C-alpha distance (Angstrom), angle and dihedral (degrees) to the residues before:
residue distance angle dihedral
M1 . . .
A2 3.77 . .
D3 3.80 119.7 .
F4 3.81 108.4 -111.1
A5 3.81 96.9 178.6
P6 3.84 97.7 105.1
A7 3.81 93.2 52.1
F8 3.76 90.0 45.4
Q9 3.78 93.2 52.8
D10 3.80 90.0 56.4
I11 3.83 90.6 62.3
A12 3.79 100.4 57.1
S13 3.80 98.9 128.3
D14 3.79 142.8 28.4
A15 3.79 89.6 -104.7
A16 3.81 90.0 66.5
D17 3.79 95.8 44.9
P18 3.83 116.7 78.1
D19 3.81 89.9 -165.1
A20 3.81 95.9 49.5
D21 3.81 93.9 120.0
F22 3.82 93.5 60.2
G23 3.78 132.7 68.0
L24 3.78 122.9 -133.0
P25 3.81 112.1 -67.5
G26 3.78 120.6 -102.8
W27 3.80 95.1 -114.8
T28 3.82 90.8 64.8
Y29 3.82 88.4 64.8
R30 3.80 93.5 59.9
D31 3.82 110.9 20.0
P32 3.85 116.2 114.3
E33 3.80 93.2 -152.2
F34 3.78 93.2 51.3
Y35 3.81 88.4 47.7
R36 3.81 91.4 56.2
L37 3.79 90.9 54.6
E38 3.81 91.9 46.4
I39 3.77 90.4 56.1
E40 3.80 93.2 51.1
R41 3.80 99.9 39.3
I42 3.81 103.0 31.2
I43 3.81 114.8 19.0
R44 3.81 103.7 32.7
P45 3.83 94.7 53.1
S46 3.81 95.9 38.7
W47 3.79 128.0 95.4
Q48 3.82 115.6 -104.2
I49 3.78 124.9 -166.7
V50 3.80 117.6 -124.3
C51 3.80 106.5 173.3
H52 3.80 144.3 -53.3
A53 3.79 125.3 -74.3
S54 3.81 88.1 -115.5
D55 3.82 87.4 65.7
L56 3.82 86.0 62.4
A57 3.77 97.9 46.3
E58 3.82 97.7 139.9
P59 3.82 132.9 44.4
G60 3.80 110.0 -88.2
Q61 3.79 96.0 24.8
W62 3.79 110.5 131.3
R63 3.79 140.5 -179.0
S64 3.78 127.8 -167.4
I65 3.78 141.2 -153.3
D66 3.79 126.8 -163.0
Y67 3.78 118.7 -157.7
I68 3.82 142.2 145.4
G69 3.79 92.5 0.6
E70 3.80 96.6 -48.5
S71 3.78 132.5 102.8
V72 3.81 115.4 -155.0
I73 3.80 128.3 -167.6
V74 3.81 123.2 -158.2
V75 3.80 113.5 -164.6
R76 3.79 139.8 176.2
G77 3.80 107.9 -122.4
E78 3.78 127.8 -142.9
D79 3.80 86.7 -102.2
G80 3.81 91.2 57.0
A81 3.82 95.0 -109.2
I82 3.80 121.1 130.9
R83 3.80 113.8 -131.9
A84 3.79 135.5 172.3
F85 3.79 130.4 -141.9
T86 3.76 137.3 171.8
N87 3.79 109.8 -98.0
V88 3.80 92.0 -118.7
C89 3.80 130.4 115.3
R90 3.80 111.2 -131.0
H91 3.81 91.8 -134.8
R92 3.83 107.7 60.5
A93 3.82 101.7 -11.9
M94 3.80 94.5 -103.1
R95 3.79 116.4 161.3
L96 3.78 109.4 -107.3
V97 3.82 98.2 -154.1
E98 3.78 136.6 22.9
G99 3.77 127.7 -149.2
H100 3.78 132.4 25.6
S101 3.81 101.8 -73.8
G102 3.77 144.4 12.4
C103 3.78 146.2 130.9
A104 3.79 125.8 -101.6
R105 3.78 129.1 163.1
K106 3.81 86.0 -160.4
F107 3.80 132.6 14.8
V108 3.79 108.6 -125.5
C109 3.79 115.7 -171.2
P110 3.82 110.0 -125.1
Y111 3.82 91.1 -146.0
H112 3.82 105.5 56.7
A113 3.83 102.9 -7.0
W114 3.78 98.1 -111.6
T115 3.80 104.9 166.9
F116 3.81 127.8 -141.8
E117 3.81 129.5 -173.9
T118 3.79 121.5 -128.2
D119 3.81 88.0 -103.9
G120 3.81 88.5 59.8
R121 3.81 99.6 -105.0
L122 3.79 118.4 142.8
T123 3.81 105.4 -129.7
G124 3.78 106.8 157.2
V125 3.82 132.2 49.7
P126 3.81 121.6 162.4
M127 3.82 110.9 -130.4
K128 3.79 89.2 9.4
A129 3.81 93.1 172.1
D130 3.81 89.4 61.7
Y131 3.84 92.0 71.0
P132 3.82 109.4 79.1
A133 3.82 94.6 -173.4
L134 3.80 98.0 41.6
V135 3.81 119.2 122.8
L136 3.81 108.9 171.4
A137 3.79 94.0 -150.5
D138 3.81 91.1 55.8
H139 3.79 96.5 53.3
G140 3.77 105.9 54.3
L141 3.78 119.9 131.1
A142 3.79 115.8 -67.0
L143 3.80 109.7 -101.7
V144 3.80 121.9 -128.2
A145 3.81 121.7 -159.7
V146 3.83 114.4 -101.0
E147 3.78 132.4 -163.9
L148 3.81 127.4 -176.0
W149 3.78 114.8 -153.8
H150 3.81 117.9 179.9
G151 3.80 89.4 -29.4
F152 3.80 96.8 -47.7
V153 3.81 117.0 119.6
F154 3.81 118.6 -136.7
V155 3.80 130.5 -178.4
R156 3.80 133.3 -163.9
L157 3.81 126.4 -162.2
T158 3.82 98.0 -156.1
D159 3.78 138.5 3.7
G160 3.78 110.1 -108.0
G161 3.77 99.2 164.8
F162 3.82 98.3 -91.2
P163 3.82 115.7 138.8
S164 3.78 125.1 -109.6
V165 3.79 120.7 -84.1
A166 3.80 89.1 -107.9
E167 3.81 90.7 54.3
M168 3.80 92.4 46.8
M169 3.80 92.3 50.2
A170 3.82 95.2 41.2
P171 3.85 94.5 104.6
V172 3.81 90.3 62.3
E173 3.80 98.2 34.8
A174 3.80 95.8 110.8
E175 3.79 91.3 51.9
V176 3.81 93.2 46.0
A177 3.79 94.6 51.4
A178 3.80 94.9 71.0
Y179 3.82 93.1 59.8
R180 3.83 94.4 64.2
F181 3.79 94.5 -139.1
A182 3.80 93.0 175.0
E183 3.81 91.0 63.4
M184 3.79 94.7 52.7
Q185 3.79 127.9 109.7
R186 3.78 132.1 -157.6
I187 3.83 113.1 -94.0
G188 3.80 98.7 -172.7
D189 3.78 142.6 26.7
L190 3.78 122.8 -87.1
R191 3.79 109.1 -87.2
L192 3.81 123.1 -152.4
R193 3.80 122.5 -170.8
Q194 3.79 127.6 179.5
R195 3.80 116.8 -137.3
A196 3.83 130.5 -170.1
L197 3.80 89.9 -136.9
N198 3.75 137.8 107.0
W199 3.80 106.5 -108.8
K200 3.80 93.0 -121.8
N201 3.79 90.6 58.6
L202 3.79 90.3 61.7
G203 3.79 92.6 47.6
D204 3.79 93.4 46.6
N205 3.78 91.2 53.4
Y206 3.80 91.7 49.3
S207 3.81 91.4 57.6
D208 3.81 97.0 36.8
N209 3.79 110.3 114.6
L210 3.80 100.6 178.6
H211 3.80 96.3 66.7
I212 3.82 95.0 57.0
P213 3.84 98.1 84.0
V214 3.82 90.9 39.0
A215 3.80 102.6 46.9
H216 3.82 109.0 18.7
D217 3.80 111.0 63.3
G218 3.80 91.3 166.2
L219 3.79 94.2 56.3
V220 3.78 90.0 48.2
R221 3.80 90.1 52.6
I222 3.80 94.3 51.8
F223 3.83 98.8 35.1
G224 3.77 102.5 34.6
K225 3.80 106.2 -168.7
S226 3.80 96.1 -30.0
Y227 3.83 97.3 101.4
E228 3.81 111.1 119.7
I229 3.79 137.1 168.2
G230 3.79 134.7 -159.0
A231 3.79 134.5 177.8
H232 3.78 124.6 -141.4
R233 3.79 120.5 -176.8
W234 3.80 96.1 -86.3
V235 3.78 105.8 4.7
D236 3.79 132.7 54.2
R237 3.78 118.0 -147.1
L238 3.80 121.2 -154.7
K239 3.79 127.6 171.9
G240 3.79 145.1 173.7
D241 3.82 128.1 -172.5
L242 3.79 121.2 -142.4
V243 3.79 111.3 -111.8
D244 3.81 122.0 -136.6
R245 3.80 93.6 -129.3
P246 3.85 106.3 101.4
S247 3.79 114.6 -117.4
G248 3.80 121.0 -124.1
N249 3.81 89.0 -131.0
F250 3.82 113.4 90.9
W251 3.81 99.4 -135.9
E252 3.78 94.0 41.2
R253 3.80 90.7 50.6
F254 3.81 91.0 45.4
Y255 3.80 91.1 53.3
Q256 3.80 92.6 45.7
T257 3.79 93.7 51.5
H258 3.82 103.6 32.8
L259 3.81 104.5 38.6
P260 3.82 101.8 125.8
D261 3.76 122.5 -129.9
A262 3.80 119.2 -85.7
P263 3.82 101.5 -157.2
H264 3.82 93.8 -177.3
L265 3.82 89.0 68.0
P266 3.79 127.4 74.6
P267 3.83 111.2 -104.6
V268 3.80 94.0 -100.2
G269 3.81 91.7 52.6
R270 3.79 93.1 55.7
R271 3.82 91.2 69.1
R272 3.80 99.0 31.9
W273 3.79 132.8 103.2
L274 3.78 106.2 -153.9
Y275 3.78 127.2 -169.9
Y276 3.81 129.7 -167.3
K277 3.79 122.3 -172.8
L278 3.80 110.0 -163.4
W279 3.81 121.1 -158.7
P280 2.91 123.1 -63.3
N281 3.82 114.1 -4.6
M282 3.81 113.7 -13.4
A283 3.78 135.9 92.8
F284 3.80 139.7 -173.6
D285 3.81 117.7 -151.7
I286 3.80 102.1 -160.6
Y287 3.80 123.3 -163.5
A288 3.78 133.7 164.5
D289 3.82 87.6 -109.2
Q290 3.81 102.3 43.9
I291 3.82 148.2 -26.2
D292 3.79 123.3 -109.7
F293 3.77 115.1 -159.3
M294 3.81 120.7 -157.9
Q295 3.79 131.0 -176.1
W296 3.80 127.3 -179.5
I297 3.79 109.8 -153.0
P298 3.81 118.4 -165.9
T299 3.80 114.4 -124.3
G300 3.82 98.8 168.2
P301 3.81 141.8 -16.1
T302 3.81 91.5 -74.7
T303 3.81 102.7 18.8
C304 3.78 136.9 70.9
E305 3.78 141.5 166.4
L306 3.79 123.6 -122.0
R307 3.80 111.5 -142.2
E308 3.81 114.5 -167.3
M309 3.81 137.6 179.1
A310 3.81 134.4 167.4
Y311 3.82 126.8 -144.8
A312 3.79 134.9 -178.5
L313 3.78 143.4 167.1
P314 3.82 111.4 -93.2
D315 3.81 106.7 -87.8
D316 3.81 124.2 156.2
R317 3.79 96.7 -176.2
R318 3.79 111.7 131.2
A319 3.79 89.7 -139.2
M320 3.81 90.0 57.1
K321 3.79 92.4 50.5
L322 3.79 90.5 50.9
A323 3.81 91.5 47.3
R324 3.79 90.3 53.2
Y325 3.79 90.1 50.4
A326 3.81 90.8 50.1
N327 3.80 89.3 48.2
C328 3.81 89.0 54.4
R329 3.80 92.4 49.9
I330 3.80 92.1 50.7
N331 3.79 94.8 47.8
R332 3.79 93.2 44.4
V333 3.80 87.1 66.1
V334 3.81 92.2 45.9
N335 3.80 90.5 50.9
R336 3.81 91.9 51.3
E337 3.77 90.2 50.8
D338 3.80 92.2 49.3
T339 3.80 92.8 46.7
W340 3.81 90.9 53.7
L341 3.80 90.3 50.9
I342 3.78 100.8 46.6
E343 3.79 94.9 43.4
R344 3.78 87.1 60.4
V345 3.78 92.8 44.2
Q346 3.81 89.2 53.2
A347 3.79 90.2 51.6
G348 3.79 89.6 50.0
M349 3.80 91.4 51.8
A350 3.82 87.8 65.2
S351 3.80 91.1 64.6
H352 3.79 114.4 103.4
S353 3.80 87.2 -148.5
Y354 3.81 90.8 71.0
G355 3.78 117.4 82.5
A356 3.81 116.9 159.4
G357 3.78 120.3 -36.4
P358 3.80 123.3 -135.5
I359 3.78 114.1 -103.9
A360 3.80 127.5 -142.0
R361 3.80 123.3 -119.9
S362 3.80 88.9 -120.6
E363 3.82 91.8 58.3
V364 3.78 90.1 85.1
C365 3.81 95.7 151.5
L366 3.80 94.0 52.8
R367 3.80 89.3 46.4
S368 3.79 91.2 52.1
F369 3.80 94.0 49.1
A370 3.82 94.7 45.7
R371 3.81 90.0 48.2
K372 3.78 91.4 56.0
V373 3.80 93.8 46.4
R374 3.81 92.4 49.3
S375 3.79 90.2 49.9
L376 3.79 92.0 53.4
I377 3.82 96.5 38.7
P378 3.82 108.8 26.4
E379 3.82 92.1 -172.8
A380 3.81 85.9 75.6
R381 3.82 86.3 78.6
R382 3.79 89.3 72.0
H383 3.79 112.5 93.8
Q384 3.81 90.6 -152.9
P385 3.83 126.2 41.0
P386 3.80 120.8 -93.1
P387 3.82 118.1 -116.2
P388 3.84 114.7 -73.0
G389 3.79 113.5 -81.3
W390 3.81 95.0 35.5
S391 3.79 94.6 125.3
A392 3.81 95.7 59.8
Q393 3.79 92.1 64.3
T394 3.79 91.4 43.9
M395 3.81 92.3 52.1
A396 3.78 92.6 46.3
M397 3.80 90.9 53.3
T398 3.81 95.6 47.5
G399 3.78 101.1 37.1
D400 3.82 97.3 -113.3
H401 3.77 115.0 155.1
A402 3.80 104.9 -160.1
């Protein structure tokens, strides 16, 4: 695909964006043609988290992620390196592994028993002499780009000009360092949930500050007025500090009063709920007791899949286990409230009466996201959808191949 980085860099602030005072129009949350361009220009070239390095502790351990028509395996090789490959045999395109995790010293295709090493090399082909065009070295597994950031493993299908994860997260690096992400381990199974929502709707809600005092009574009780948001170029930062006033809700009060000390954190971090939303569709919910990771993967114009994992530093204290349970109970309510809201927003986006709503100056995260989308897909500046078939001409001009 074409490299959109130069155009994107020109739209780094509201001053450079003539549409800065409007959100993305409703049709972009439901239009199949817009969705096709999003996949090619936003999702395919973006970094996507798969797991943590601790999930690949031993040679042969692998984890997978399926998205936008691809299945990707990340695996720890015999040499200790972590690599990623498409989950596709080079013979007849059979999937090599099923499921989300496993351990295999070799990948043996269940169709014709072609055998690949954990470094991707093809080393075994039954009846090898029967393939006139076969060169083993030319038919290893297809490599996928990998980046490790503080222990978390990311993959990228194509290079679209976006910076590395480390570069995107650089503005919050000093704050991240204290949490010791690289030492964490998963504390729950991978959770997948299907949602009848456009993926952007989920991300918008995550970074929306104005709905907190309206829709989340629990967060108001535990944060008071301390909730704040900020938008860096590639990462949004949101935070709330636990107030000393005991909540009237049992689990909120329990968490406030029984959260054990986390001496590895600076004092302010021990009572802070910190949120990072990383471009374009990932988020870290960071607490003194654990980290919840969430990813919203597009599966269609009005559908997506929520992919969630939780990680924490090893800690066997009973008080810590109870605090994590209380945390879960609190956020379960918040998630229900958010789901109710965004399902109704998605329904509203289907109305032809809705164009593009005005956006407040304080909605800096929504402004930042919309700015990036408009830079990559200029048609998003139109408050009403273009005539059907518009995307074919756009893709032909830019070299997209959706």
